N, CA, C and O atoms as a GROMACS GRO file, in nm:
protein
  248
    1UNK      N    1   4.352  -1.789 -11.639
    1UNK     CA    2   4.239  -1.826 -11.722
    1UNK      C    3   4.288  -1.715 -11.845
    1UNK      O    4   4.336  -1.601 -11.850
    2UNK      N    5   4.243  -1.832 -11.947
    2UNK     CA    6   4.277  -1.831 -12.084
    2UNK      C    7   4.138  -1.709 -12.164
    2UNK      O    8   4.024  -1.723 -12.120
    3UNK      N    9   4.150  -1.660 -12.213
    3UNK     CA   10   4.040  -1.559 -12.244
    3UNK      C   11   4.042  -1.492 -12.432
    3UNK      O   12   4.149  -1.478 -12.491
    4UNK      N   13   3.945  -1.470 -12.480
    4UNK     CA   14   3.951  -1.420 -12.633
    4UNK      C   15   3.938  -1.238 -12.615
    4UNK      O   16   3.934  -1.165 -12.714
    5UNK      N   17   3.936  -1.205 -12.526
    5UNK     CA   18   3.919  -1.062 -12.492
    5UNK      C   19   4.015  -0.946 -12.614
    5UNK      O   20   3.972  -0.845 -12.670
    6UNK      N   21   4.138  -1.002 -12.622
    6UNK     CA   22   4.194  -0.917 -12.774
    6UNK      C   23   4.156  -0.920 -12.888
    6UNK      O   24   4.176  -0.835 -12.974
    7UNK      N   25   4.064  -1.075 -12.904
    7UNK     CA   26   4.019  -1.051 -13.059
    7UNK      C   27   3.917  -0.990 -13.079
    7UNK      O   28   3.895  -0.927 -13.183
    8UNK      N   29   3.828  -1.001 -12.968
    8UNK     CA   30   3.698  -0.951 -12.920
    8UNK      C   31   3.719  -0.772 -12.967
    8UNK      O   32   3.659  -0.719 -13.062
    9UNK      N   33   3.799  -0.714 -12.892
    9UNK     CA   34   3.840  -0.583 -12.913
    9UNK      C   35   3.878  -0.564 -13.045
    9UNK      O   36   3.835  -0.467 -13.106
   10UNK      N   37   3.948  -0.637 -13.093
   10UNK     CA   38   4.014  -0.605 -13.235
   10UNK      C   39   3.910  -0.590 -13.322
   10UNK      O   40   3.916  -0.498 -13.403
   11UNK      N   41   3.781  -0.691 -13.318
   11UNK     CA   42   3.682  -0.705 -13.377
   11UNK      C   43   3.630  -0.577 -13.395
   11UNK      O   44   3.602  -0.540 -13.509
   12UNK      N   45   3.615  -0.506 -13.299
   12UNK     CA   46   3.507  -0.407 -13.293
   12UNK      C   47   3.612  -0.252 -13.315
   12UNK      O   48   3.557  -0.142 -13.302
   13UNK      N   49   3.722  -0.260 -13.340
   13UNK     CA   50   3.839  -0.191 -13.344
   13UNK      C   51   3.849  -0.068 -13.232
   13UNK      O   52   3.871   0.053 -13.240
   14UNK      N   53   3.824  -0.149 -13.140
   14UNK     CA   54   3.869  -0.059 -12.988
   14UNK      C   55   3.995  -0.054 -12.957
   14UNK      O   56   4.052  -0.164 -12.957
   15UNK      N   57   4.069   0.056 -12.926
   15UNK     CA   58   4.182   0.023 -12.849
   15UNK      C   59   4.158   0.000 -12.692
   15UNK      O   60   4.048   0.015 -12.639
   16UNK      N   61   4.273  -0.039 -12.623
   16UNK     CA   62   4.283  -0.096 -12.492
   16UNK      C   63   4.217   0.046 -12.411
   16UNK      O   64   4.140   0.036 -12.316
   17UNK      N   65   4.260   0.166 -12.463
   17UNK     CA   66   4.199   0.256 -12.373
   17UNK      C   67   4.047   0.281 -12.374
   17UNK      O   68   3.988   0.325 -12.275
   18UNK      N   69   3.987   0.250 -12.488
   18UNK     CA   70   3.858   0.264 -12.550
   18UNK      C   71   3.741   0.168 -12.467
   18UNK      O   72   3.628   0.190 -12.425
   19UNK      N   73   3.845   0.032 -12.469
   19UNK     CA   74   3.769  -0.043 -12.395
   19UNK      C   75   3.769  -0.034 -12.255
   19UNK      O   76   3.689  -0.092 -12.182
   20UNK      N   77   3.849   0.030 -12.222
   20UNK     CA   78   3.897   0.014 -12.062
   20UNK      C   79   3.774   0.160 -12.024
   20UNK      O   80   3.701   0.159 -11.926
   21UNK      N   81   3.778   0.271 -12.126
   21UNK     CA   82   3.674   0.325 -12.080
   21UNK      C   83   3.523   0.312 -12.086
   21UNK      O   84   3.444   0.385 -12.026
   22UNK      N   85   3.496   0.223 -12.156
   22UNK     CA   86   3.356   0.154 -12.131
   22UNK      C   87   3.357   0.050 -12.042
   22UNK      O   88   3.243   0.008 -12.026
   23UNK      N   89   3.436  -0.008 -11.978
   23UNK     CA   90   3.427  -0.063 -11.887
   23UNK      C   91   3.463  -0.002 -11.760
   23UNK      O   92   3.453  -0.069 -11.658
   24UNK      N   93   3.509   0.131 -11.754
   24UNK     CA   94   3.515   0.213 -11.633
   24UNK      C   95   3.641   0.112 -11.541
   24UNK      O   96   3.623   0.069 -11.427
   25UNK      N   97   3.770   0.091 -11.628
   25UNK     CA   98   3.886   0.048 -11.570
   25UNK      C   99   4.016   0.120 -11.650
   25UNK      O  100   4.026   0.184 -11.753
   26UNK      N  101   4.084   0.085 -11.573
   26UNK     CA  102   4.199   0.168 -11.658
   26UNK      C  103   4.269   0.046 -11.785
   26UNK      O  104   4.248  -0.076 -11.792
   27UNK      N  105   4.354   0.133 -11.873
   27UNK     CA  106   4.385   0.059 -11.996
   27UNK      C  107   4.512  -0.044 -11.952
   27UNK      O  108   4.557  -0.123 -12.035
   28UNK      N  109   4.576  -0.034 -11.785
   28UNK     CA  110   4.678  -0.138 -11.790
   28UNK      C  111   4.573  -0.255 -11.743
   28UNK      O  112   4.603  -0.371 -11.768
   29UNK      N  113   4.461  -0.229 -11.682
   29UNK     CA  114   4.347  -0.348 -11.645
   29UNK      C  115   4.334  -0.435 -11.756
   29UNK      O  116   4.349  -0.556 -11.736
   30UNK      N  117   4.308  -0.391 -11.870
   30UNK     CA  118   4.251  -0.444 -11.967
   30UNK      C  119   4.377  -0.518 -12.040
   30UNK      O  120   4.380  -0.636 -12.074
   31UNK      N  121   4.470  -0.428 -12.055
   31UNK     CA  122   4.601  -0.523 -12.087
   31UNK      C  123   4.626  -0.651 -12.003
   31UNK      O  124   4.647  -0.766 -12.041
   32UNK      N  125   4.618  -0.603 -11.886
   32UNK     CA  126   4.632  -0.725 -11.788
   32UNK      C  127   4.532  -0.835 -11.824
   32UNK      O  128   4.577  -0.948 -11.844
   33UNK      N  129   4.439  -0.819 -11.830
   33UNK     CA  130   4.320  -0.938 -11.882
   33UNK      C  131   4.366  -0.990 -11.975
   33UNK      O  132   4.383  -1.112 -11.965
   34UNK      N  133   4.410  -0.918 -12.109
   34UNK     CA  134   4.439  -0.965 -12.202
   34UNK      C  135   4.549  -1.073 -12.224
   34UNK      O  136   4.542  -1.170 -12.299
   35UNK      N  137   4.630  -1.043 -12.159
   35UNK     CA  138   4.748  -1.125 -12.155
   35UNK      C  139   4.766  -1.231 -12.038
   35UNK      O  140   4.870  -1.296 -12.026
   36UNK      N  141   4.668  -1.241 -11.962
   36UNK     CA  142   4.668  -1.327 -11.856
   36UNK      C  143   4.731  -1.368 -11.698
   36UNK      O  144   4.742  -1.465 -11.623
   37UNK      N  145   4.767  -1.202 -11.707
   37UNK     CA  146   4.851  -1.170 -11.582
   37UNK      C  147   4.709  -1.135 -11.497
   37UNK      O  148   4.735  -1.131 -11.377
   38UNK      N  149   4.577  -1.110 -11.523
   38UNK     CA  150   4.484  -1.054 -11.401
   38UNK      C  151   4.364  -1.132 -11.446
   38UNK      O  152   4.323  -1.129 -11.562
   39UNK      N  153   4.311  -1.197 -11.354
   39UNK     CA  154   4.152  -1.255 -11.376
   39UNK      C  155   4.053  -1.140 -11.331
   39UNK      O  156   4.052  -1.080 -11.224
   40UNK      N  157   3.996  -1.129 -11.407
   40UNK     CA  158   3.867  -1.001 -11.392
   40UNK      C  159   3.772  -1.056 -11.270
   40UNK      O  160   3.743  -1.175 -11.254
   41UNK      N  161   3.730  -0.954 -11.191
   41UNK     CA  162   3.642  -0.997 -11.104
   41UNK      C  163   3.473  -1.055 -11.199
   41UNK      O  164   3.440  -1.046 -11.317
   42UNK      N  165   3.397  -1.118 -11.062
   42UNK     CA  166   3.286  -1.124 -11.150
   42UNK      C  167   3.228  -1.059 -11.225
   42UNK      O  168   3.186  -1.074 -11.340
   43UNK      N  169   3.227  -0.906 -11.080
   43UNK     CA  170   3.115  -0.807 -11.179
   43UNK      C  171   3.164  -0.767 -11.312
   43UNK      O  172   3.081  -0.757 -11.403
   44UNK      N  173   3.303  -0.739 -11.336
   44UNK     CA  174   3.374  -0.708 -11.417
   44UNK      C  175   3.371  -0.791 -11.561
   44UNK      O  176   3.359  -0.744 -11.674
   45UNK      N  177   3.389  -0.951 -11.515
   45UNK     CA  178   3.346  -1.051 -11.609
   45UNK      C  179   3.211  -1.048 -11.681
   45UNK      O  180   3.210  -1.078 -11.801
   46UNK      N  181   3.079  -1.011 -11.611
   46UNK     CA  182   2.958  -1.009 -11.647
   46UNK      C  183   2.951  -0.863 -11.734
   46UNK      O  184   2.897  -0.866 -11.845
   47UNK      N  185   3.014  -0.720 -11.676
   47UNK     CA  186   3.007  -0.631 -11.754
   47UNK      C  187   3.102  -0.625 -11.914
   47UNK      O  188   3.080  -0.540 -12.001
   48UNK      N  189   3.203  -0.731 -11.923
   48UNK     CA  190   3.252  -0.712 -12.025
   48UNK      C  191   3.167  -0.797 -12.135
   48UNK      O  192   3.147  -0.760 -12.250
   49UNK      N  193   3.117  -0.936 -12.070
   49UNK     CA  194   3.039  -1.021 -12.152
   49UNK      C  195   2.868  -0.935 -12.167
   49UNK      O  196   2.804  -0.978 -12.263
   50UNK      N  197   2.827  -0.873 -12.120
   50UNK     CA  198   2.741  -0.783 -12.185
   50UNK      C  199   2.767  -0.671 -12.269
   50UNK      O  200   2.680  -0.622 -12.340
   51UNK      N  201   2.902  -0.622 -12.263
   51UNK     CA  202   2.925  -0.533 -12.364
   51UNK      C  203   2.941  -0.584 -12.484
   51UNK      O  204   2.915  -0.516 -12.583
   52UNK      N  205   2.975  -0.684 -12.492
   52UNK     CA  206   3.018  -0.812 -12.610
   52UNK      C  207   2.878  -0.873 -12.668
   52UNK      O  208   2.869  -0.907 -12.786
   53UNK      N  209   2.762  -0.883 -12.570
   53UNK     CA  210   2.662  -0.953 -12.600
   53UNK      C  211   2.707  -1.081 -12.584
   53UNK      O  212   2.658  -1.134 -12.683
   54UNK      N  213   2.768  -1.166 -12.527
   54UNK     CA  214   2.829  -1.280 -12.478
   54UNK      C  215   2.793  -1.324 -12.356
   54UNK      O  216   2.766  -1.261 -12.254
   55UNK      N  217   2.798  -1.503 -12.389
   55UNK     CA  218   2.821  -1.534 -12.208
   55UNK      C  219   2.989  -1.513 -12.178
   55UNK      O  220   3.086  -1.490 -12.251
   56UNK      N  221   2.973  -1.533 -12.038
   56UNK     CA  222   3.096  -1.542 -11.973
   56UNK      C  223   3.191  -1.641 -12.016
   56UNK      O  224   3.310  -1.611 -12.033
   57UNK      N  225   3.146  -1.757 -12.034
   57UNK     CA  226   3.228  -1.874 -12.043
   57UNK      C  227   3.285  -1.896 -12.209
   57UNK      O  228   3.376  -1.972 -12.244
   58UNK      N  229   3.185  -1.788 -12.313
   58UNK     CA  230   3.267  -1.762 -12.414
   58UNK      C  231   3.344  -1.677 -12.450
   58UNK      O  232   3.366  -1.652 -12.569
   59UNK      N  233   3.393  -1.623 -12.360
   59UNK     CA  234   3.465  -1.526 -12.327
   59UNK      C  235   3.621  -1.550 -12.270
   59UNK      O  236   3.728  -1.513 -12.320
   60UNK      N  237   3.593  -1.636 -12.131
   60UNK     CA  238   3.681  -1.650 -12.047
   60UNK      C  239   3.657  -1.826 -12.045
   60UNK      O  240   3.549  -1.884 -12.059
   61UNK      N  241   3.809  -1.895 -12.020
   61UNK     CA  242   3.798  -2.028 -12.009
   61UNK      C  243   3.901  -2.065 -11.898
   61UNK      O  244   3.991  -1.985 -11.875
   62UNK      N  245   3.894  -2.164 -11.839
   62UNK     CA  246   4.009  -2.226 -11.737
   62UNK      C  247   4.139  -2.260 -11.812
   62UNK      O  248   4.235  -2.307 -11.750
   0.00000   0.00000   0.00000
């Protein structure tokens, strides 16, 4: 699954660790999502979308 999480995070000037803290996941999880090695669970995808004030489909695409 493709995503633009890295761009969104950079726009906020957040490090991977800062984003991970806000999402209550590890920095490694954020890195894996950004690089496409891991697809987030639905609850985590909703949490990410809410944090950025966007819809899930605006962040993630098949």
